[in-house]
C-alpha positions as CSV (number, residue, x, y, z in Angstrom):
1,M,-10.8,27.5,9.7
2,I,-10.0,31.2,9.2
3,F,-10.0,33.7,12.1
4,H,-10.7,37.4,11.5
5,L,-8.8,40.0,13.5
6,L,-9.4,43.6,14.4
7,I,-6.3,45.7,15.3
8,V,-7.0,48.8,17.5
9,D,-4.2,51.4,18.4
10,D,-4.0,55.1,18.2
11,E,-0.5,54.9,16.7
12,T,-0.4,54.4,13.0
13,T,3.0,52.7,13.1
14,I,1.8,50.1,15.6
15,R,-1.3,49.3,13.4
16,K,0.8,49.0,10.3
17,G,3.4,46.9,12.1
18,L,1.0,44.4,13.4
19,T,-0.8,44.2,10.1
20,Q,2.2,43.8,7.8
21,V,5.0,42.2,9.8
22,V,3.3,39.2,11.2
23,N,2.7,36.3,8.7
24,W,-1.0,36.0,9.6
25,E,-1.8,33.6,6.8
26,A,0.6,31.1,8.3
27,I,-1.6,30.8,11.4
28,D,-4.9,30.9,9.6
29,C,-5.7,34.5,10.3
30,I,-6.9,37.5,8.3
31,I,-6.7,41.2,9.4
32,Q,-10.3,42.2,8.8
33,D,-9.9,45.8,9.8
34,T,-8.1,48.4,12.0
35,A,-9.3,51.2,14.2
36,S,-7.6,54.1,16.0
37,D,-9.6,54.0,19.2
38,G,-12.3,52.1,21.1
39,L,-15.2,54.1,19.7
40,E,-14.2,53.4,16.1
41,A,-13.6,49.8,16.9
42,I,-17.1,49.5,18.4
43,E,-18.7,50.9,15.2
44,K,-16.8,48.5,13.1
45,L,-17.8,45.6,15.2
46,K,-21.5,46.6,14.8
47,E,-21.0,46.4,11.0
48,K,-19.1,43.1,11.0
49,P,-17.9,41.2,14.2
50,V,-14.5,39.5,14.3
51,D,-13.0,36.5,16.2
52,I,-10.1,38.2,17.9
53,I,-9.2,41.8,18.9
54,I,-5.7,43.1,19.6
55,T,-6.0,46.5,21.3
56,D,-3.8,49.1,23.0
57,I,-4.8,50.0,26.6
58,R,-4.4,53.8,26.4
59,M,-6.2,55.6,23.6
60,P,-8.2,58.9,23.2
61,E,-12.0,58.9,23.3
62,S,-12.4,55.3,24.4
63,D,-9.5,53.1,25.7
64,G,-8.9,49.3,25.6
65,L,-10.8,48.7,28.9
66,D,-13.9,50.4,27.6
67,L,-13.7,48.3,24.4
68,A,-13.1,45.0,26.4
69,R,-16.2,45.7,28.6
70,Y,-18.3,46.4,25.5
71,V,-17.1,43.2,23.8
72,M,-17.8,41.1,27.0
73,E,-21.4,42.5,27.1
74,Q,-22.3,42.4,23.4
75,Y,-19.9,39.8,21.8
76,P,-18.8,37.4,24.5
77,D,-17.3,34.9,22.0
78,I,-14.8,37.5,20.8
79,K,-11.3,37.1,22.4
80,V,-9.5,40.3,23.4
81,I,-5.7,40.7,23.7
82,I,-4.6,43.9,25.4
83,L,-1.2,45.6,24.7
84,T,0.1,47.7,27.6
85,G,3.2,49.6,28.7
86,Y,4.9,48.8,32.0
87,A,3.5,51.9,33.7
88,D,-0.1,50.9,32.8
89,F,0.3,47.1,33.6
90,E,-1.5,47.2,36.9
91,Y,-4.3,49.3,35.4
92,A,-4.6,46.8,32.5
93,K,-5.0,43.8,34.9
94,T,-8.3,45.3,36.0
95,A,-9.6,44.1,32.7
96,I,-9.4,40.5,33.9
97,K,-13.1,40.9,35.0
98,Y,-13.9,41.6,31.4
99,N,-12.7,38.1,30.3
100,V,-9.6,39.4,28.5
101,S,-7.8,36.6,26.8
102,D,-4.2,37.8,27.3
103,F,-2.0,40.8,28.2
104,L,1.2,41.7,26.2
105,L,3.7,44.0,27.8
106,K,5.4,46.5,25.4
107,P,7.7,46.3,23.6
108,I,6.2,43.2,22.1
109,S,7.8,40.6,19.7
110,I,6.3,38.8,16.7
111,E,6.6,35.5,18.6
112,Q,4.6,36.9,21.6
113,V,1.8,38.1,19.3
114,V,1.7,34.8,17.4
115,T,1.6,32.7,20.6
116,S,-1.1,34.9,22.2
117,V,-3.3,34.7,19.0
118,Q,-2.9,30.9,18.8
119,S,-3.9,30.7,22.5
120,A,-7.0,32.7,21.7
121,Q,-7.8,30.5,18.7
122,K,-7.7,27.4,21.0
123,K,-10.0,29.1,23.5
124,I,-12.5,29.9,20.7
125,I,-12.5,26.4,19.5
126,A,-12.8,24.9,23.0
127,S,-15.7,27.2,23.7
128,R,-17.5,26.1,20.5
129,Q,-16.9,22.5,21.3
130,K,-18.9,22.8,24.5
131,N,-21.9,23.7,22.4
132,T,-21.9,22.3,18.9
133,V,-18.8,20.4,17.8
134,K,-18.2,21.4,14.2
135,K,-16.2,19.1,11.9
136,S,-14.1,22.0,10.7
137,D,-13.3,23.0,14.3
138,V,-12.1,19.5,15.2
139,A,-9.9,19.5,12.0
140,F,-8.4,22.8,13.1
141,M,-7.6,21.4,16.5
142,I,-6.0,18.3,14.9
143,D,-4.0,20.6,12.6
144,Q,-2.8,22.6,15.7
145,L,-1.8,19.3,17.4
146,L,0.2,18.1,14.4
147,Q,2.0,21.4,14.1
148,E,3.0,21.2,17.8
149,L,4.1,17.6,17.2
150,T,6.2,18.8,14.3
151,D,8.0,21.5,16.3
152,A,8.0,20.2,19.9
153,S,9.4,17.2,21.7
154,Y,7.0,14.3,22.1
155,S,5.3,14.4,25.6
156,D,2.6,12.6,27.6
157,T,0.4,15.6,26.9
158,L,0.7,15.3,23.1
159,A,0.2,11.5,23.4
160,S,-3.0,12.1,25.4
161,R,-4.3,14.6,22.7
162,L,-3.5,12.1,19.9
163,K,-5.6,9.6,21.7
164,E,-8.4,12.1,22.2
165,Y,-8.6,12.6,18.4
166,N,-8.1,8.9,17.7
167,L,-5.0,9.7,15.6
168,S,-2.8,6.6,15.4
169,L,0.8,7.2,14.3
170,D,2.1,3.6,14.3
171,S,2.7,3.0,10.6
172,Y,3.0,6.0,8.2
173,Y,5.0,8.0,5.7
174,I,5.1,11.8,5.5
175,A,4.9,13.8,2.3
176,A,5.7,17.5,2.0
177,F,4.0,19.4,-0.9
178,Q,5.3,22.8,-2.2
179,F,4.3,25.0,-5.1
180,I,7.3,26.3,-7.1
181,P,7.3,29.3,-7.1
182,Y,5.1,30.0,-4.0
183,A,2.2,32.1,-5.0
184,G,0.1,32.3,-1.8
185,N,-2.5,29.8,-2.9
186,I,-1.6,27.2,-0.3
187,S,-5.2,26.7,0.7
188,A,-6.1,25.6,-2.9
189,L,-3.3,23.0,-2.7
190,K,-4.8,21.7,0.5
191,D,-8.2,21.4,-1.2
192,I,-6.7,19.4,-4.0
193,I,-5.0,16.9,-1.6
194,I,-8.2,16.5,0.4
195,K,-10.2,16.0,-2.8
196,L,-7.9,13.2,-3.9
197,K,-7.5,11.9,-0.4
198,S,-6.0,8.4,-0.3
199,N,-5.6,6.9,3.2
200,S,-4.1,10.2,4.4
201,Y,-4.6,13.3,6.5
202,C,-3.1,16.7,5.6
203,Y,-2.5,20.1,7.2
204,R,-0.7,23.3,6.6
205,Y,2.9,23.9,7.9
206,N,4.2,27.4,7.0
207,N,4.2,27.5,3.2
208,L,3.9,23.7,2.8
209,I,1.2,21.1,3.0
210,I,2.2,18.1,5.1
211,A,0.3,14.9,4.4
212,I,0.4,11.8,6.6
213,Y,0.0,8.6,4.6
214,F,-1.1,5.6,6.7
215,Y,0.5,2.7,5.0
216,P,2.6,-0.3,6.2
217,A,6.2,-0.4,5.3
218,C,7.0,-1.1,1.6
219,T,8.7,-4.4,1.1
220,E,10.1,-3.5,-2.3
221,I,13.6,-2.0,-2.8
222,S,12.5,0.3,-5.6
223,P,10.5,2.4,-5.1
224,S,10.9,2.3,-1.3
225,V,7.3,3.7,-0.8
226,P,3.9,2.1,-1.7
227,H,2.8,2.4,-5.3
228,E,-0.6,3.7,-4.1
229,L,1.1,6.6,-2.3
230,L,3.2,7.5,-5.4
231,Q,0.2,7.3,-7.7
232,N,-1.8,9.6,-5.3
233,C,1.1,12.1,-5.4
234,R,1.2,12.0,-9.2
235,D,-2.6,12.6,-9.4
236,I,-2.2,15.6,-7.1
237,T,0.6,16.9,-9.3
238,A,-1.4,16.5,-12.4
239,M,-4.5,18.3,-10.9
240,A,-2.3,21.2,-9.6
241,D,-0.8,21.6,-13.0
242,S,-4.2,21.5,-14.8
243,F,-6.1,23.8,-12.5
244,Y,-3.4,26.3,-11.4
245,E,-0.6,25.8,-14.1
246,Q,1.9,25.6,-11.3
247,K,4.6,23.1,-10.7
248,L,4.3,21.1,-7.6
249,T,7.2,19.5,-5.9
250,I,6.8,16.6,-3.3
251,G,9.2,15.1,-0.8
252,I,8.5,11.8,0.9
253,S,10.0,10.5,4.1
254,R,11.0,6.9,5.0
255,H,8.5,4.7,6.8
256,H,8.0,5.4,10.5
257,T,6.3,3.5,13.3
258,S,5.9,5.8,16.3
259,P,4.6,9.3,17.1
260,R,7.9,9.9,18.8
261,E,9.5,9.8,15.3
262,Y,7.0,12.3,13.8
263,S,9.1,15.4,13.8
264,V,12.0,13.4,12.2
265,A,9.6,12.1,9.5
266,V,8.5,15.7,8.7
267,F,12.1,16.8,8.6
268,E,12.9,13.9,6.1
269,S,10.0,14.9,3.8
270,I,11.2,18.6,3.8
271,R,14.8,17.5,3.2
272,A,13.6,15.4,0.3
273,L,12.1,18.5,-1.3
274,T,15.6,19.9,-1.7
275,L,16.5,16.8,-3.8
276,N,13.6,17.5,-6.2
277,F,15.9,19.4,-8.5
278,Y,17.3,16.0,-9.3
279,S,14.0,14.2,-9.8
280,Q,12.4,14.0,-13.2
281,D,8.8,13.7,-12.0
282,N,9.1,16.3,-9.2
283,I,8.6,13.6,-6.5
284,A,11.7,12.9,-4.4
285,L,12.3,10.2,-1.7
286,Y,14.4,10.9,1.3
287,Q,17.9,9.6,1.0
288,E,19.7,8.9,4.2
289,Q,23.0,8.8,2.4
290,S,22.5,12.1,0.5
291,P,25.5,14.5,0.6
292,T,26.0,16.2,3.9
293,K,28.6,18.7,2.6
294,E,27.0,21.4,0.4
295,Y,28.6,21.5,-3.0
296,T,29.2,24.9,-4.5
297,L,30.4,25.7,-8.0
298,S,34.2,26.3,-8.4
299,A,36.6,27.6,-11.0
300,G,36.4,24.1,-12.6
301,E,32.8,24.7,-13.9
302,T,33.8,28.2,-15.1
303,L,36.8,26.6,-16.9
304,S,34.5,24.1,-18.5
305,V,32.4,26.9,-19.9
306,Y,35.5,28.4,-21.5
307,E,36.3,25.0,-23.0
308,L,32.8,24.8,-24.3
309,E,33.1,28.2,-25.8
310,N,36.4,27.2,-27.6
311,A,34.7,24.1,-29.0
312,I,31.8,26.0,-30.4
313,I,33.9,28.8,-31.9
314,S,36.0,26.0,-33.5
315,L,32.8,24.4,-34.8
316,D,33.7,21.2,-32.9
317,F,30.1,20.5,-31.8
318,D,30.7,16.8,-30.9
319,G,33.4,18.0,-28.5
320,A,31.0,20.7,-27.2
321,E,28.4,18.1,-26.5
322,Q,30.9,15.9,-24.6
323,I,31.9,18.9,-22.5
324,L,28.2,19.6,-21.7
325,N,27.6,16.0,-20.7
326,S,30.6,16.0,-18.3
327,I,29.4,19.3,-16.8
328,F,25.9,18.0,-16.0
329,I,27.2,14.6,-14.8
330,K,29.4,16.5,-12.3
331,L,26.6,18.7,-11.2
332,Q,24.3,15.8,-10.7
333,S,26.8,13.6,-8.8
334,N,27.5,16.5,-6.4
335,F,23.9,17.7,-5.9
336,A,24.9,21.3,-6.7
337,K,22.4,23.9,-5.5
338,S,19.7,24.6,-8.1
339,S,20.4,28.3,-8.0
340,D,24.0,27.7,-8.9
341,V,23.1,25.3,-11.7
342,K,20.7,27.9,-13.2
343,N,23.3,30.6,-13.0
344,L,25.8,28.4,-14.8
345,C,23.2,27.7,-17.5
346,I,22.5,31.4,-17.9
347,H,26.3,32.0,-18.2
348,I,26.3,29.4,-21.0
349,F,23.4,31.1,-22.7
350,Y,25.1,34.4,-22.8
351,T,28.3,32.8,-23.9
352,G,26.4,31.4,-26.9
353,T,24.8,34.8,-27.5
354,H,28.2,36.5,-27.5
355,I,29.5,34.1,-30.1
356,L,26.6,34.7,-32.4
357,L,26.7,38.5,-32.0
358,G,30.4,38.4,-32.7
359,K,29.6,37.0,-36.1
360,G,26.8,39.4,-36.8
361,L,24.2,36.7,-36.3
362,E,20.8,36.9,-34.5
363,M,20.6,35.9,-30.8
364,P,19.0,32.6,-30.0
365,D,15.3,32.5,-28.9
366,N,15.0,34.5,-25.6
367,D,12.4,32.0,-24.5
368,L,15.3,29.8,-23.7
369,L,16.4,32.2,-21.0
370,Q,12.9,32.2,-19.5
371,S,12.8,28.4,-19.7
372,I,16.0,28.3,-17.6
373,D,14.5,30.5,-14.9
374,N,11.3,28.4,-14.8
375,S,12.9,25.0,-14.9
376,S,12.1,22.8,-11.9
377,N,14.8,20.1,-12.3
378,I,18.3,19.5,-13.7
379,F,17.0,17.3,-16.5
380,E,14.9,20.2,-18.0
381,L,18.0,22.4,-17.8
382,E,20.2,19.9,-19.6
383,N,17.7,19.7,-22.4
384,I,17.4,23.5,-22.7
385,I,21.2,23.9,-22.9
386,K,21.4,21.1,-25.5
387,K,18.7,22.8,-27.5
388,L,20.8,26.0,-27.3
389,L,23.8,24.0,-28.7
390,Q,21.7,22.8,-31.6
391,I,20.7,26.4,-32.4
392,L,24.3,27.5,-32.3
393,R,25.3,24.6,-34.5
394,K,22.7,25.5,-37.1
395,A,23.5,29.2,-37.1
396,L,27.3,29.0,-37.1
397,L,27.5,26.2,-39.7
398,A,25.2,28.1,-42.0
399,S,27.3,31.3,-41.5
400,E,30.5,29.4,-42.2
401,M,29.1,28.0,-45.4
402,N,28.3,31.6,-46.5
403,Y,31.9,32.8,-46.3
404,S,33.4,33.8,-49.6
405,K,36.5,31.9,-50.8
406,T,38.6,35.0,-50.0
407,V,37.5,35.1,-46.3
408,K,37.8,31.3,-45.9
409,D,41.3,31.3,-47.2
410,S,42.1,34.2,-44.9
411,I,40.8,32.4,-41.9
412,A,42.8,29.3,-42.8
413,Y,46.0,31.3,-43.2
414,I,45.5,33.0,-39.8
415,S,44.9,29.6,-38.1
416,D,48.0,28.1,-39.7
417,N,50.3,31.0,-38.8
418,I,48.9,32.0,-35.4
419,K,52.5,32.0,-34.0
420,E,53.8,34.4,-36.6
421,P,53.3,38.2,-37.0
422,I,50.4,38.7,-39.5
423,T,49.8,42.0,-41.3
424,L,46.9,43.1,-43.4
425,E,49.2,43.5,-46.4
426,Q,50.7,40.1,-45.9
427,L,47.3,38.5,-45.6
428,A,45.9,40.3,-48.7
429,G,48.9,39.2,-50.7
430,H,48.3,35.6,-49.7
431,V,44.7,35.7,-51.0
432,H,45.5,37.9,-54.0
433,V,43.2,40.9,-53.3
434,N,43.6,44.5,-52.4
435,P,44.2,45.1,-48.6
436,S,41.3,47.7,-48.5
437,Y,38.9,45.3,-50.2
438,L,40.0,42.4,-47.9
439,S,39.5,44.6,-44.7
440,R,35.9,45.6,-45.8
441,T,34.9,42.1,-46.9
442,F,36.3,40.3,-43.8
443,K,34.5,42.7,-41.5
444,K,31.2,42.4,-43.4
445,E,31.2,38.5,-43.4
446,T,32.6,37.7,-40.0
447,G,31.6,40.7,-37.9
448,H,35.2,41.2,-36.8
449,T,38.1,43.3,-38.0
450,I,41.1,41.3,-39.1
451,T,43.1,42.4,-36.1
452,D,40.3,41.5,-33.8
453,F,39.8,38.1,-35.3
454,I,43.6,37.4,-35.1
455,N,43.6,38.3,-31.4
456,L,40.5,36.2,-30.7
457,K,42.2,33.2,-32.4
458,R,45.3,33.7,-30.4
459,V,43.4,34.0,-27.1
460,E,41.4,30.8,-27.9
461,R,44.7,29.0,-28.4
462,A,46.2,30.5,-25.3
463,K,43.2,29.3,-23.2
464,E,43.9,25.7,-24.4
465,L,47.6,26.0,-23.6
466,L,46.9,27.5,-20.1
467,L,45.3,24.2,-19.1
468,D,48.8,22.7,-19.1
469,K,50.4,24.2,-16.0
470,S,53.8,22.9,-17.0
471,I,54.0,25.6,-19.7
472,L,55.1,29.1,-18.4
473,T,52.9,32.1,-19.3
474,Y,55.6,33.8,-21.2
475,E,56.2,30.6,-23.3
476,I,52.4,30.6,-24.1
477,A,52.6,34.2,-25.2
478,E,55.3,33.3,-27.7
479,Q,53.5,30.3,-29.0
480,V,50.4,32.4,-29.8
481,G,52.3,35.3,-31.5
482,F,53.0,37.7,-28.7
483,N,56.6,38.7,-28.1
484,D,55.7,40.9,-25.1
485,P,54.2,39.0,-22.1
486,A,52.7,42.2,-20.7
487,Y,50.9,43.0,-23.9
488,F,49.7,39.4,-24.2
489,S,48.3,39.6,-20.6
490,A,46.5,42.9,-21.5
491,I,44.9,41.4,-24.7
492,F,43.9,38.2,-22.9
493,K,42.2,40.2,-20.1
494,K,40.4,42.3,-22.7
495,Y,38.8,39.3,-24.4
496,V,38.4,36.9,-21.4
497,G,37.7,39.3,-18.6
498,M,40.6,38.0,-16.4
499,S,44.4,37.7,-16.6
500,P,46.1,34.5,-17.8
501,K,47.2,33.9,-14.2
502,D,43.6,34.2,-12.8
503,F,42.2,32.1,-15.7
504,R,44.7,29.3,-14.9
505,G,43.8,29.6,-11.2
């Protein structure tokens, strides 16, 4: 059930604040209109009545008391909430005779406004129940009760209300449903769940839909929830994807046997949502032994990307695939945050792009980057990055095959003599061509000058040697052809973006 509100205040900032700051949708409310004084509010009510009015006490032309009196006489079902300053509080209390729902003393907080509006909602429903009990109104009251049961400690009052609505919580599972990304169509999600209802009851909780599945405990070890429940969740997922083209993630709690455990069960279902990144079908079950310490990416993952880069540049694609496998195994075993995993994959994407651009080749399909951002689980991401590796393999191997014999022989000579000083004249003499011709040809085919290519090869070798912490930095500099450690450090930083010391960690 949706409640329509009218905000009345002569201060524009107050009207805008109440309209924009409070998350009205979360408590089933819509701001139907605003007015700057009582007279304007009365005219708007004549055009279209509302359910709840929030009005200031002091306004020009016609104040909040005049408006409250008019509402009591003409629209007695509308609930009025009056905002008042301390100086006017005694004056405001005279409005009690006009059946005002609540008084809020300025300055007010969002929590006060929400609590007051929810109180007015209950009064409206209770009033309607005295006359004609509507099915939607009863559903609303049950929703409110379950939300309280979610957030508050179990009490005799809540137990009495559960009994009043014949709601038995003696054998159940909780499932939390969430659209990724959230697009504000939570009501549509609730409609889908109701349409495919399977021994369950659902309600909205913030930007989630919580469903209670009334089933006995599952006797099987895997899965640890009834097959009927899982199938219902899969059907809901399929319908959401078909109608709204949005991914739906679902978290399911353990089995519970008491209303006292209800808030714990909801917590488990929401906690399970965070594990969905590691679930291939977007349905995750609560794991009591899930990691309690949050895992964040370290220099180790960054180092793995550099190793991956070296393998790709060296055209060692089998080695590159092994490195990728080890990266994703580590991420999965540590339940790394999805945002961190995506950022790492984006880093790998741009590393591959840089390698291709360095050779004058086209970038991989940019759709891959969008796919990384839109992925809902780690398995999708692993497939995307492996697809990127195949693109790099195809492009780089084709490029390598197209090198002329002169360039291939030059690259082989550089690789074999990486420790020694290498000049253009020396290299040209080795491949028996004019130095000027070699310089032009090498740049055209590889995308690098000879000096740049030599430095890149030396830095690649240096990164491999830096993994062995028993070798001193100046010794590594000598092994890759740099006699001056300071110059080596400067060149390394130019190509890697950090000093040898920082790279080694």
